[in-house]
Wavefront OBJ file of the C-alpha trace (Angstrom):
o trace
v -12.407 18.434 2.977
v -8.954 17.123 3.921
v -6.547 16.428 1.059
v -4.729 13.145 0.630
v -1.056 12.862 1.431
v 0.963 12.383 -1.740
v 3.343 9.447 -1.595
v 6.574 9.063 -3.554
v 6.612 6.677 -6.520
v 7.494 3.186 -5.285
v 10.874 3.219 -7.064
v 11.930 6.222 -4.930
v 10.935 4.706 -1.566
v 13.080 2.481 0.639
v 12.625 -1.289 0.583
v 9.722 -2.533 2.703
v 10.680 -4.365 5.891
v 8.424 -7.019 7.439
v 8.754 -8.353 10.972
v 7.292 -11.791 11.656
v 5.845 -12.762 15.064
v 8.954 -14.884 15.741
v 11.103 -11.747 15.374
v 12.583 -12.543 11.957
v 12.933 -9.497 9.696
v 12.499 -9.946 5.938
v 13.130 -7.299 3.281
v 11.407 -7.101 -0.058
v 11.370 -5.146 -3.288
v 8.237 -3.496 -4.660
v 7.793 -4.730 -8.241
v 4.556 -2.930 -9.019
v 2.001 -0.771 -7.263
v -1.474 0.491 -8.048
v -3.829 2.951 -6.353
v -7.546 2.282 -6.625
v -10.252 4.815 -5.807
v -13.849 3.842 -5.170
v -16.778 6.025 -4.177
v -20.385 5.309 -3.304
v -23.618 7.273 -3.566
v -23.446 8.409 0.084
v -20.277 10.455 -0.515
v -17.707 8.038 0.912
v -14.435 7.824 -1.006
v -12.175 4.836 -0.491
v -8.571 4.837 -1.702
v -6.650 1.559 -1.695
v -2.989 0.799 -2.356
v -2.018 -2.680 -3.578
v 1.606 -3.730 -4.026
v 3.330 -6.671 -5.663
v 6.320 -7.590 -3.461
v 9.354 -9.778 -4.237
v 10.911 -11.159 -1.033
v 14.590 -12.003 -0.549
v 13.775 -15.732 -0.732
v 12.302 -15.346 -4.253
v 8.600 -15.508 -3.333
v 6.203 -12.967 -4.839
v 3.117 -11.718 -3.043
v 0.413 -9.087 -3.365
v 0.009 -6.844 -0.342
v -3.017 -4.728 0.513
v -1.330 -1.807 2.218
v -3.825 0.723 3.498
v -6.864 2.731 2.630
v -8.262 6.184 3.228
v -11.891 6.921 3.962
v -13.103 10.424 3.284
v -16.605 11.556 4.259
v -17.932 14.529 2.339
v -19.723 17.360 4.174
l 1 2 3 4 5 6 7 8 9 10 11 12 13 14 15 16 17 18 19 20 21 22 23 24 25 26 27 28 29 30 31 32 33 34 35 36 37 38 39 40 41 42 43 44 45 46 47 48 49 50 51 52 53 54 55 56 57 58 59 60 61 62 63 64 65 66 67 68 69 70 71 72 73
Protein backbone atom coordinates (compact mmCIF):
# COMPACT_ATOMS: atom_id res chain seq x y z
CA UNK A 1 0.00 0.00 0.00
CA UNK A 2 1.34 3.45 -0.90
CA UNK A 3 2.01 5.84 1.98
CA UNK A 4 0.64 9.36 2.12
CA UNK A 5 2.88 12.32 1.49
CA UNK A 6 3.42 14.28 4.69
CA UNK A 7 2.75 17.99 4.33
CA UNK A 8 4.29 20.77 6.40
CA UNK A 9 2.14 22.44 9.06
CA UNK A 10 0.22 25.32 7.47
CA UNK A 11 2.19 27.94 9.42
CA UNK A 12 5.40 26.74 7.72
CA UNK A 13 4.04 26.84 4.15
CA UNK A 14 4.01 29.84 1.82
CA UNK A 15 0.86 31.92 1.40
CA UNK A 16 -1.68 30.42 -1.00
CA UNK A 17 -2.05 32.22 -4.33
CA UNK A 18 -5.32 32.15 -6.30
CA UNK A 19 -5.67 33.14 -9.94
CA UNK A 20 -9.13 34.21 -11.10
CA UNK A 21 -10.36 33.61 -14.67
CA UNK A 22 -9.89 37.33 -15.43
CA UNK A 23 -6.18 36.97 -14.58
CA UNK A 24 -6.26 38.73 -11.20
CA UNK A 25 -4.01 37.12 -8.58
CA UNK A 26 -5.10 37.20 -4.93
CA UNK A 27 -3.03 36.08 -1.95
CA UNK A 28 -4.40 34.75 1.29
CA UNK A 29 -3.35 33.57 4.72
CA UNK A 30 -4.28 30.16 6.11
CA UNK A 31 -5.95 30.74 9.49
CA UNK A 32 -6.76 27.14 10.29
CA UNK A 33 -6.55 23.73 8.67
CA UNK A 34 -7.93 20.29 9.41
CA UNK A 35 -7.37 16.85 7.89
CA UNK A 36 -10.29 14.44 7.88
CA UNK A 37 -10.01 10.72 7.22
CA UNK A 38 -12.98 8.57 6.28
CA UNK A 39 -13.09 4.89 5.40
CA UNK A 40 -15.83 2.56 4.25
CA UNK A 41 -16.46 -1.16 4.57
CA UNK A 42 -15.03 -1.89 1.09
CA UNK A 43 -11.52 -0.76 2.10
CA UNK A 44 -11.52 2.71 0.54
CA UNK A 45 -9.82 5.41 2.59
CA UNK A 46 -10.57 9.05 1.85
CA UNK A 47 -8.41 11.85 3.25
CA UNK A 48 -9.65 15.42 2.96
CA UNK A 49 -7.96 18.73 3.72
CA UNK A 50 -10.12 21.76 4.57
CA UNK A 51 -8.64 25.22 5.09
CA UNK A 52 -9.96 28.49 6.46
CA UNK A 53 -8.46 31.29 4.33
CA UNK A 54 -8.26 35.04 5.01
CA UNK A 55 -7.91 37.01 1.75
CA UNK A 56 -6.12 40.35 1.37
CA UNK A 57 -9.49 42.14 1.07
CA UNK A 58 -10.58 40.88 4.52
CA UNK A 59 -12.97 38.12 3.39
CA UNK A 60 -12.78 34.71 5.06
CA UNK A 61 -13.59 31.48 3.26
CA UNK A 62 -13.37 27.73 3.74
CA UNK A 63 -11.56 25.88 0.98
CA UNK A 64 -11.80 22.17 0.22
CA UNK A 65 -8.29 21.52 -1.03
CA UNK A 66 -7.82 17.94 -2.14
CA UNK A 67 -8.36 14.36 -1.21
CA UNK A 68 -6.57 11.04 -1.47
CA UNK A 69 -8.25 7.77 -2.31
CA UNK A 70 -6.47 4.61 -1.29
CA UNK A 71 -7.74 1.17 -2.31
CA UNK A 72 -6.58 -1.69 -0.13
CA UNK A 73 -5.36 -4.94 -1.71
